[in-house]
GUTI-75428 format. One line per field, with one value per residue (C-alpha): residue number from 1; residue in one letter; chain; x, y, z. Coordinates in nm, 2 decimals. Each point is the difference from the previous one (the first is absolute). Last residue first. Example, Ala and Ser with C-alpha at 12.3 -4.5 7.8 and 13.67 -1.06 7.14 Angstrom:
pos	c(2, 1)
code	c(S, A)
unit	c(A, A)
u	c(1.37, -0.14)
v	c(-0.11, -0.34)
w	c(0.71, 0.07)
! end
This chain:
pos	c(474, 473, 472, 471, 470, 469, 468, 467, 466, 465, 464, 463, 462, 461, 460, 459, 458, 457, 456, 455, 454, 453, 452, 451, 450, 449, 448, 447, 446, 445, 444, 443, 442, 441, 440, 439, 438, 437, 436, 435, 434, 433, 432, 431, 430, 429, 428, 427, 426, 425, 424, 423, 422, 421, 420, 419, 418, 417, 416, 415, 414, 413, 412, 411, 410, 409, 408, 407, 406, 405, 404, 403, 402, 401, 400, 399, 398, 397, 396, 395, 394, 393, 392, 391, 390, 389, 388, 387, 386, 385, 384, 383, 382, 381, 380, 379, 378, 377, 376, 375, 374, 373, 372, 371, 370, 369, 368, 367, 366, 365, 364, 363, 362, 361, 360, 359, 358, 357, 356, 355, 354, 353, 352, 351, 350, 349, 348, 347, 346, 345, 344, 343, 342, 341, 340, 339, 338, 337, 336, 335, 334, 333, 332, 331, 330, 329, 328, 327, 326, 325, 324, 323, 322, 321, 320, 319, 318, 317, 316, 315, 314, 313, 312, 311, 310, 309, 308, 307, 306, 305, 304, 303, 302, 301, 300, 299, 298, 297, 296, 295, 294, 293, 292, 291, 290, 289, 288, 287, 286, 285, 284, 283, 282, 281, 280, 279, 278, 277, 276, 275, 274, 273, 272, 271, 270, 269, 268, 267, 266, 265, 264, 263, 262, 261, 260, 259, 258, 257, 256, 255, 254, 253, 252, 251, 250, 249, 248, 247, 246, 245, 244, 243, 242, 241, 240, 239, 238, 237, 236, 235, 234, 233, 232, 231, 230, 229, 228, 227, 226, 225, 224, 223, 222, 221, 220, 219, 218, 217, 216, 215, 214, 213, 212, 211, 210, 209, 208, 207, 206, 205, 204, 203, 202, 201, 200, 199, 198, 197, 196, 195, 194, 193, 192, 191, 190, 189, 188, 187, 186, 185, 184, 183, 182, 181, 180, 179, 178, 177, 176, 175, 174, 173, 172, 171, 170, 169, 168, 167, 166, 165, 164, 163, 162, 161, 160, 159, 158, 157, 156, 155, 154, 153, 152, 151, 150, 149, 148, 147, 146, 145, 144, 143, 142, 141, 140, 139, 138, 137, 136, 135, 134, 133, 132, 131, 130, 129, 128, 127, 126, 125, 124, 123, 122, 121, 120, 119, 118, 117, 116, 115, 114, 113, 112, 111, 110, 109, 108, 107, 106, 105, 104, 103, 102, 101, 100, 99, 98, 97, 96, 95, 94, 93, 92, 91, 90, 89, 88, 87, 86, 85, 84, 83, 82, 81, 80, 79, 78, 77, 76, 75, 74, 73, 72, 71, 70, 69, 68, 67, 66, 65, 64, 63, 62, 61, 60, 59, 58, 57, 56, 55, 54, 53, 52, 51, 50, 49, 48, 47, 46, 45, 44, 43, 42, 41, 40, 39, 38, 37, 36, 35, 34, 33, 32, 31, 30, 29, 28, 27, 26, 25, 24, 23, 22, 21, 20, 19, 18, 17, 16, 15, 14, 13, 12, 11, 10, 9, 8, 7, 6, 5, 4, 3, 2, 1)
code	c(X, X, X, X, X, X, X, X, X, X, X, X, X, X, X, X, X, X, X, X, X, X, X, X, X, X, X, X, X, X, X, X, X, X, X, X, X, X, X, X, X, X, X, X, X, X, X, X, X, X, X, X, X, X, X, X, X, X, X, X, X, X, X, X, X, X, X, X, X, X, X, X, X, X, X, X, X, X, X, X, X, X, X, X, X, X, X, X, X, X, X, X, X, X, X, X, X, X, X, X, X, X, X, X, X, X, X, X, X, X, X, X, X, X, X, X, X, X, X, X, X, X, X, X, X, X, X, X, X, X, X, X, X, X, X, X, X, X, X, X, X, X, X, X, X, X, X, X, X, X, X, X, X, X, X, X, X, X, X, X, X, X, X, X, X, X, X, X, X, X, X, X, X, X, X, X, X, X, X, X, X, X, X, X, X, X, X, X, X, X, X, X, X, X, X, X, X, X, X, X, X, X, X, X, X, X, X, X, X, X, X, X, X, X, X, X, X, X, X, X, X, X, X, X, X, X, X, X, X, X, X, X, X, X, X, X, X, X, X, X, X, X, X, X, X, X, X, X, X, X, X, X, X, X, X, X, X, X, X, X, X, X, X, X, X, X, X, X, X, X, X, X, X, X, X, X, X, X, X, X, X, X, X, X, X, X, X, X, X, X, X, X, X, X, X, X, X, X, X, X, X, X, X, X, X, X, X, X, X, X, X, X, X, X, X, X, X, X, X, X, X, X, X, X, X, X, X, X, X, X, X, X, X, X, X, X, X, X, X, X, X, X, X, X, X, X, X, X, X, X, X, X, X, X, X, X, X, X, X, X, X, X, X, X, X, X, X, X, X, X, X, X, X, X, X, X, X, X, X, X, X, X, X, X, X, X, X, X, X, X, X, X, X, X, X, X, X, X, X, X, X, X, X, X, X, X, X, X, X, X, X, X, X, X, X, X, X, X, X, X, X, X, X, X, X, X, X, X, X, X, X, X, X, X, X, X, X, X, X, X, X, X, X, X, X, X, X, X, X, X, X, X, X, X, X, X, X, X, X, X, X, X, X, X, X, X, X, X, X, X, X, X, X, X)
unit	c(A, A, A, A, A, A, A, A, A, A, A, A, A, A, A, A, A, A, A, A, A, A, A, A, A, A, A, A, A, A, A, A, A, A, A, A, A, A, A, A, A, A, A, A, A, A, A, A, A, A, A, A, A, A, A, A, A, A, A, A, A, A, A, A, A, A, A, A, A, A, A, A, A, A, A, A, A, A, A, A, A, A, A, A, A, A, A, A, A, A, A, A, A, A, A, A, A, A, A, A, A, A, A, A, A, A, A, A, A, A, A, A, A, A, A, A, A, A, A, A, A, A, A, A, A, A, A, A, A, A, A, A, A, A, A, A, A, A, A, A, A, A, A, A, A, A, A, A, A, A, A, A, A, A, A, A, A, A, A, A, A, A, A, A, A, A, A, A, A, A, A, A, A, A, A, A, A, A, A, A, A, A, A, A, A, A, A, A, A, A, A, A, A, A, A, A, A, A, A, A, A, A, A, A, A, A, A, A, A, A, A, A, A, A, A, A, A, A, A, A, A, A, A, A, A, A, A, A, A, A, A, A, A, A, A, A, A, A, A, A, A, A, A, A, A, A, A, A, A, A, A, A, A, A, A, A, A, A, A, A, A, A, A, A, A, A, A, A, A, A, A, A, A, A, A, A, A, A, A, A, A, A, A, A, A, A, A, A, A, A, A, A, A, A, A, A, A, A, A, A, A, A, A, A, A, A, A, A, A, A, A, A, A, A, A, A, A, A, A, A, A, A, A, A, A, A, A, A, A, A, A, A, A, A, A, A, A, A, A, A, A, A, A, A, A, A, A, A, A, A, A, A, A, A, A, A, A, A, A, A, A, A, A, A, A, A, A, A, A, A, A, A, A, A, A, A, A, A, A, A, A, A, A, A, A, A, A, A, A, A, A, A, A, A, A, A, A, A, A, A, A, A, A, A, A, A, A, A, A, A, A, A, A, A, A, A, A, A, A, A, A, A, A, A, A, A, A, A, A, A, A, A, A, A, A, A, A, A, A, A, A, A, A, A, A, A, A, A, A, A, A, A, A, A, A, A, A, A, A, A, A, A, A, A, A, A, A, A, A, A, A, A, A, A)
u	c(2.29, -0.36, -0.15, 0.27, -0.14, -0.33, -0.19, -0.29, -0.06, -0.19, 0.17, -0.17, -0.35, -0.17, -0.32, -0.22, 0.32, 0.21, -0.29, -0.28, 0.24, 0.08, -0.39, -0.16, 0.32, -0.14, -0.34, -0.03, 0.40, -0.05, -0.36, 0.11, 0.35, -0.23, -0.26, 0.38, 0.05, -0.29, 0.00, 0.33, -0.06, 0.08, -0.12, -0.23, 0.05, 0.33, 0.26, -0.23, -0.17, 0.36, 0.17, -0.20, 0.00, 0.40, -0.02, -0.20, 0.26, 0.24, -0.14, -0.08, 0.27, 0.27, -0.09, -0.38, 0.15, 0.37, -0.11, -0.28, 0.31, 0.22, -0.26, -0.14, 0.43, 0.00, -0.32, 0.19, 0.30, -0.16, -0.29, 0.03, 0.35, -0.10, -0.31, 0.13, -0.06, -0.29, 0.10, -0.07, -0.34, -0.03, -0.38, -0.02, 0.36, -0.10, 0.11, 0.36, -0.01, 0.42, 0.18, 0.24, -0.13, -0.02, 0.36, 0.12, -0.27, 0.17, 0.37, -0.04, -0.18, 0.37, 0.20, -0.22, 0.04, 0.38, -0.06, -0.24, 0.18, 0.15, -0.18, -0.34, 0.02, 0.01, -0.24, -0.25, 0.14, -0.11, -0.33, -0.10, 0.14, -0.23, -0.29, 0.02, 0.02, -0.30, -0.20, 0.09, -0.17, -0.36, 0.06, -0.07, 0.14, 0.24, -0.34, 0.08, 0.10, 0.36, 0.15, 0.12, 0.25, 0.02, 0.23, 0.25, 0.02, 0.04, 0.24, 0.25, -0.01, 0.07, 0.31, 0.15, -0.04, 0.11, 0.31, 0.04, 0.01, 0.22, 0.04, 0.18, -0.30, -0.20, 0.21, -0.04, -0.35, -0.17, 0.22, -0.02, -0.39, -0.23, -0.23, -0.26, -0.11, -0.24, -0.24, 0.07, 0.23, 0.13, 0.21, 0.14, 0.29, 0.34, 0.10, 0.19, -0.28, 0.01, -0.25, -0.12, -0.21, -0.23, -0.13, -0.23, -0.35, -0.15, -0.26, 0.16, 0.00, -0.15, 0.02, 0.29, 0.13, 0.01, 0.16, 0.27, 0.05, 0.06, 0.22, 0.22, 0.03, 0.06, 0.29, 0.13, 0.03, 0.14, 0.25, 0.17, -0.04, 0.22, 0.24, -0.03, 0.10, -0.23, -0.01, -0.17, -0.27, -0.28, -0.09, -0.26, -0.17, -0.17, -0.22, -0.16, 0.30, 0.33, 0.12, 0.26, 0.06, 0.27, -0.07, 0.26, -0.08, 0.13, -0.18, -0.30, -0.41, -0.25, -0.38, -0.31, -0.30, -0.28, -0.36, 0.09, -0.23, 0.20, 0.05, 0.31, 0.18, 0.37, 0.17, 0.36, 0.15, 0.39, 0.14, 0.31, 0.18, -0.33, -0.17, -0.25, -0.16, -0.29, -0.31, 0.15, -0.32, -0.09, 0.04, 0.29, 0.32, 0.20, 0.37, 0.20, 0.34, -0.17, -0.22, -0.37, -0.31, -0.31, -0.29, -0.26, -0.26, -0.25, -0.25, -0.20, -0.13, -0.14, 0.12, 0.11, -0.19, 0.01, 0.37, 0.13, 0.32, 0.30, -0.23, 0.31, -0.02, -0.22, 0.39, 0.32, 0.35, 0.20, 0.43, 0.27, -0.06, -0.29, -0.40, -0.09, -0.29, 0.05, 0.09, -0.41, 0.12, 0.38, 0.00, 0.00, -0.26, -0.02, -0.22, -0.27, -0.33, -0.18, -0.30, -0.23, -0.30, -0.23, -0.35, -0.17, -0.36, -0.11, -0.26, -0.09, 0.24, -0.08, 0.22, 0.33, 0.10, 0.14, 0.29, 0.10, 0.37, 0.05, 0.28, 0.30, 0.29, -0.15, -0.05, -0.04, -0.35, -0.12, -0.04, -0.32, 0.05, 0.02, 0.25, 0.15, -0.33, 0.08, -0.25, -0.07, -0.22, 0.01, 0.21, -0.18, 0.19, -0.07, -0.08, 0.27, 0.18, 0.31, 0.26, 0.03, 0.23, 0.18, 0.11, -0.27, 0.02, -0.35, -0.33, -0.30, -0.33, -0.27, -0.28, -0.37, -0.05, -0.44, -0.01, 0.20, 0.36, 0.09, 0.35, 0.29, 0.30, 0.30, 0.19, 0.33, 0.27, 0.25, 0.37, 0.15, 0.29, 0.30, 0.21, 0.28, -0.24, -0.21, -0.30, -0.18, -0.38, -0.21, -0.37, -0.26, -0.15, -0.31, -0.33, -0.04, -0.29, -0.30, -0.31, 0.21, 0.20, -0.27, -0.09, 0.34, 0.09, 0.34, 0.15, -0.02, 0.20, 0.29, 0.06, 0.36, 0.20, 0.21, 0.26, 0.19, 0.27, 0.16, 0.32, -0.23, 0.08, -0.32, -0.16, -0.36, -0.04, -0.10, 0.22, 0.27, 0.34, 0.29, 0.33, -0.18, 0.04, -0.32, -0.13, -0.38, -0.17, -0.33)
v	c(-0.53, -0.22, -0.03, -0.03, -0.33, 0.19, -0.36, 0.07, -0.39, -0.03, -0.29, -0.29, 0.07, -0.36, 0.20, -0.09, 0.11, 0.29, 0.21, -0.10, 0.12, 0.29, 0.09, 0.00, 0.16, 0.38, -0.10, 0.25, -0.13, -0.15, -0.14, -0.14, -0.15, -0.23, -0.09, -0.13, -0.16, -0.19, -0.09, -0.18, -0.17, 0.08, -0.24, 0.11, 0.13, 0.00, 0.18, 0.06, 0.33, 0.14, -0.13, 0.24, 0.30, -0.08, -0.01, 0.30, 0.19, -0.12, 0.10, 0.32, 0.07, -0.14, 0.19, -0.10, -0.09, -0.07, -0.17, -0.22, -0.02, -0.20, -0.15, -0.18, -0.04, -0.22, -0.15, -0.09, -0.19, -0.16, -0.11, 0.01, -0.12, -0.28, -0.09, -0.01, -0.38, -0.07, -0.10, 0.44, -0.11, 0.26, 0.15, 0.29, 0.03, 0.06, -0.29, -0.08, -0.12, 0.11, 0.26, 0.20, 0.30, -0.14, -0.09, 0.31, 0.25, -0.23, 0.01, 0.38, -0.02, -0.15, 0.26, 0.29, -0.20, 0.03, 0.40, 0.06, 0.01, -0.27, 0.02, 0.20, -0.21, -0.29, 0.03, 0.13, -0.33, -0.22, 0.19, -0.07, -0.36, -0.05, 0.24, -0.33, -0.27, 0.04, 0.15, -0.24, -0.28, 0.19, -0.26, -0.27, -0.27, 0.22, 0.16, 0.40, 0.15, -0.11, 0.36, 0.13, -0.32, -0.03, 0.28, -0.19, -0.22, 0.29, 0.15, -0.28, -0.02, 0.41, -0.07, -0.24, 0.19, 0.35, -0.22, -0.08, 0.31, -0.19, -0.34, -0.22, 0.09, -0.18, -0.40, 0.10, 0.03, -0.25, -0.30, 0.17, -0.09, 0.23, -0.04, 0.25, -0.01, 0.23, -0.09, -0.25, 0.05, -0.18, -0.02, -0.28, -0.23, -0.04, -0.10, 0.11, 0.19, 0.37, 0.08, 0.33, 0.01, 0.30, 0.15, 0.27, -0.01, -0.32, 0.08, 0.30, 0.37, 0.26, 0.00, 0.33, 0.01, -0.36, -0.05, 0.23, -0.14, -0.35, 0.14, 0.18, -0.34, -0.23, 0.30, -0.08, -0.37, 0.03, 0.20, -0.19, -0.33, 0.21, 0.05, -0.37, -0.08, -0.27, -0.36, -0.14, 0.22, 0.05, 0.33, 0.09, 0.30, 0.19, 0.31, 0.25, 0.18, -0.15, -0.36, -0.15, -0.35, -0.13, -0.42, -0.23, -0.34, -0.36, -0.23, 0.10, -0.07, 0.23, -0.05, 0.13, -0.09, 0.19, 0.18, 0.23, 0.12, 0.26, -0.24, -0.16, -0.22, -0.12, -0.27, -0.16, -0.26, -0.05, -0.38, -0.24, 0.29, 0.06, 0.30, 0.21, 0.28, 0.17, 0.28, 0.10, 0.13, -0.17, 0.10, -0.27, -0.04, -0.31, -0.02, -0.34, -0.05, -0.27, -0.25, 0.15, 0.00, 0.21, 0.11, 0.21, 0.16, 0.16, 0.26, -0.04, 0.19, -0.31, 0.15, -0.40, -0.25, -0.22, -0.05, -0.21, 0.08, -0.06, 0.05, 0.06, 0.35, 0.07, 0.05, -0.18, 0.11, -0.20, 0.11, -0.14, -0.40, 0.01, 0.00, 0.15, 0.30, 0.26, -0.10, -0.09, -0.32, -0.11, -0.38, -0.29, 0.18, -0.29, -0.15, 0.13, -0.03, 0.04, 0.20, 0.19, 0.14, 0.21, 0.11, 0.31, 0.02, 0.37, -0.17, -0.30, -0.36, -0.30, -0.23, -0.18, 0.09, -0.20, 0.12, -0.02, 0.07, 0.13, 0.01, 0.35, 0.02, 0.23, 0.28, 0.30, -0.08, -0.25, -0.35, -0.23, -0.25, -0.30, -0.24, -0.01, 0.06, -0.09, -0.11, 0.08, -0.13, 0.19, -0.13, 0.10, 0.19, 0.35, -0.02, -0.26, -0.09, -0.17, -0.15, 0.21, -0.10, 0.29, 0.00, 0.15, 0.34, 0.05, 0.15, -0.01, -0.11, -0.03, -0.16, 0.00, 0.38, 0.03, 0.36, 0.24, 0.24, -0.26, 0.05, -0.23, 0.02, -0.17, -0.21, -0.07, -0.27, 0.00, -0.18, 0.07, -0.18, 0.14, -0.23, 0.18, 0.29, -0.15, 0.22, -0.04, 0.20, 0.07, 0.17, 0.18, 0.16, 0.28, 0.08, -0.30, 0.07, -0.22, -0.01, 0.23, -0.26, -0.20, 0.32, 0.09, -0.33, -0.05, 0.04, -0.22, 0.08, 0.11, 0.34, 0.06, 0.22, 0.31, 0.19, 0.27, 0.16, 0.27, 0.03, -0.26, -0.33, -0.18, -0.27, -0.21, -0.19, -0.29, -0.21, 0.06, 0.13, 0.05, 0.18, 0.34, 0.26, 0.13, 0.23, -0.04, 0.25, -0.09)
w	c(-4.52, 0.10, -0.34, -0.27, -0.12, -0.16, -0.09, -0.19, -0.06, -0.37, -0.15, 0.21, 0.02, 0.05, 0.12, 0.31, 0.24, -0.18, -0.22, 0.26, 0.29, -0.19, -0.12, 0.36, 0.18, -0.03, 0.14, 0.30, 0.07, 0.32, -0.12, -0.28, 0.18, 0.23, -0.28, -0.19, 0.36, 0.04, -0.39, 0.04, 0.34, 0.35, 0.20, 0.25, 0.35, 0.24, -0.27, -0.27, 0.11, 0.19, -0.38, -0.17, 0.20, -0.01, -0.33, -0.11, 0.23, -0.14, -0.35, 0.05, 0.24, -0.27, -0.27, -0.22, -0.40, 0.09, 0.31, -0.21, -0.29, 0.26, 0.07, -0.31, 0.01, 0.30, -0.15, -0.39, 0.20, 0.30, -0.11, -0.39, -0.01, 0.26, -0.21, -0.36, 0.01, 0.25, 0.39, 0.12, -0.16, -0.25, -0.16, 0.23, -0.17, -0.28, -0.23, -0.13, -0.35, 0.00, 0.23, -0.14, 0.07, 0.39, 0.00, -0.10, 0.21, 0.28, -0.10, 0.03, 0.36, 0.11, -0.15, 0.11, 0.32, 0.02, -0.13, 0.31, 0.28, 0.18, 0.35, -0.08, -0.37, 0.19, 0.18, -0.33, -0.12, 0.26, 0.04, -0.40, 0.02, 0.36, -0.17, -0.36, 0.13, 0.29, -0.27, -0.32, 0.31, -0.15, -0.28, 0.29, 0.18, 0.18, 0.20, 0.02, 0.35, -0.01, -0.10, 0.40, 0.12, -0.32, -0.06, 0.19, -0.30, -0.24, 0.20, 0.01, -0.40, 0.03, 0.22, -0.20, -0.29, 0.16, 0.14, -0.33, -0.21, -0.28, 0.09, 0.32, 0.24, -0.24, 0.02, 0.37, 0.07, -0.28, 0.18, 0.35, -0.10, 0.21, 0.26, 0.20, 0.37, 0.19, -0.14, -0.26, -0.33, -0.28, -0.19, -0.31, -0.10, 0.12, 0.33, 0.31, 0.13, 0.02, 0.27, 0.15, 0.30, 0.13, 0.29, 0.08, -0.22, 0.04, -0.29, -0.23, 0.12, -0.25, -0.38, 0.01, 0.32, 0.09, -0.39, 0.14, 0.29, -0.12, -0.26, 0.36, 0.13, -0.33, -0.04, 0.30, 0.00, -0.39, 0.17, 0.26, -0.24, -0.17, 0.28, 0.05, -0.30, -0.19, -0.02, 0.30, 0.08, 0.26, 0.06, 0.29, 0.11, 0.23, 0.08, 0.22, 0.09, -0.24, 0.06, -0.29, -0.04, -0.16, -0.07, -0.13, -0.18, -0.04, 0.21, -0.15, 0.08, -0.23, 0.14, -0.20, 0.23, -0.30, -0.03, 0.29, 0.34, 0.23, 0.32, -0.16, 0.28, -0.03, 0.23, -0.09, 0.09, -0.02, 0.02, 0.06, 0.26, 0.24, -0.19, 0.10, -0.22, 0.06, -0.11, -0.35, -0.18, -0.30, -0.39, 0.12, -0.01, 0.19, 0.01, 0.03, 0.21, 0.21, -0.19, -0.03, 0.20, -0.13, 0.21, -0.13, 0.12, -0.28, -0.14, -0.32, -0.32, -0.27, -0.39, -0.05, 0.10, 0.31, 0.02, 0.19, 0.03, -0.18, -0.29, -0.22, -0.15, 0.29, 0.18, 0.09, -0.01, 0.12, -0.10, 0.05, 0.09, -0.26, 0.05, -0.35, -0.05, -0.24, -0.34, -0.06, 0.23, 0.04, 0.04, 0.24, 0.28, 0.21, 0.28, 0.28, 0.11, 0.36, -0.04, 0.21, -0.05, 0.28, -0.08, -0.01, -0.06, -0.17, -0.26, 0.08, 0.03, 0.01, 0.24, 0.00, -0.27, -0.35, -0.12, -0.41, -0.08, -0.31, -0.20, 0.00, -0.22, -0.20, 0.25, -0.15, -0.13, 0.17, -0.19, 0.02, -0.27, 0.26, -0.04, 0.36, 0.18, 0.34, 0.21, 0.32, 0.28, 0.35, 0.32, 0.34, 0.25, -0.04, -0.39, -0.15, -0.36, -0.01, -0.15, -0.31, -0.27, -0.19, -0.36, -0.14, 0.20, 0.20, -0.09, 0.25, -0.09, 0.26, 0.14, 0.14, -0.06, 0.00, 0.07, -0.16, 0.08, 0.25, 0.18, 0.04, 0.26, -0.17, 0.20, -0.19, 0.14, -0.25, -0.05, -0.29, -0.29, -0.17, 0.17, 0.02, 0.08, 0.29, 0.09, 0.30, -0.07, 0.28, -0.11, 0.17, -0.30, 0.04, -0.17, -0.26, -0.18, -0.13, -0.24, -0.25, -0.04, -0.21, -0.24, -0.04, -0.21, 0.02, -0.30, -0.29, -0.33, 0.25, -0.10, -0.14, 0.23, -0.03, 0.22, -0.14, 0.12, -0.10, -0.29, -0.20, -0.15, -0.02, 0.18, -0.08, 0.33, 0.09, -0.28, 0.23, -0.17, 0.24, -0.12, 0.18, -0.11, 0.09, 0.28, -0.02, 0.17, 0.24)
! end
């Protein structure tokens, strides 16, 4: 995620900075839900039916969760739902289940500040490997904008895990889903799932989606004001949803997204869920995020940047950062290793912009980054910094991108991209990426030639010795 900021609304949960590119920052709750407790079970699939009333700003939902026990003696589960929802029932098959909302609990999820826990007693004890289904019926209003990106309203409904609109067991889980969305006629629905069916009776429109590739969220965007542009090329199809952009510009953007996607495939390898790209310019302010094959950016940011110098490149830069997370989402976002995700998404966004627009506008971005990094005060080493810390955004996105640009100049394009391709392949479906295993991987690739480099720029607070040659690429 990367904040697009220039928003008129300031939330205490977010530490917003005015930038020309995306920055997403979240304050860590004091008491995160115990990972140890969550690791006793997991959700493998959701089957969700949701009717949305944009005028009433409300949802009515039934959700069937397929659970799998990861240990013996599992007798209850805890899920998180939006604090304004009322749970009507919980059941397993035909058997009603006892449930207890814990509105005063201090347990929180990292990215879902409005979720409150709901404890559900299971009908029988589960042992490791056992599966069961729990069905919840719930609903109610979402009366405010959550984290600047989730809301229910007539012009726009946008929901994801940030609002706990579906029953979250723990963040970071990966699951499949089936999704039925019922809307008033005239509204469209966009998700990261494959659209299977759309029916319209003149009063309501029903969409059916399915996602067979495990993911960590169920994002939906609903609007009655978006246009769509589609482009299909052999082996690939892309959709772009927008409101206030010129149609010709939307056509140019969607072609560049396809070209950029293929460039990253060439350099790094195939992203999970290849063959489809869904881009939404959401009619709001706030920040952007991606869920393969979907990525979302705010219209307020995009229109403002397009009006400025290098506007087309700068707006493409922000969009490509989010698309970069189709690949670079290998490390935990709750640890300092998250710099890997953000720095590589930023570096590859700038690299792709260099291929599209030339080196000169990219030099200007890198020059700004050098100036901001050198002006930092009280900066800690990246390995000791969380993205939510005071200097986290500048260190992760800007110093991080500069680190990879310096390494590119040190090793050369071929050697750097070959190393990153192998590193991505090793962690795409394998163990999480960490700073330590990244350093070890590059040490093996370069016979130790990068050890001192990473020591200086990751493990110390070195800020001034940024050896960037802005002429590279000319």
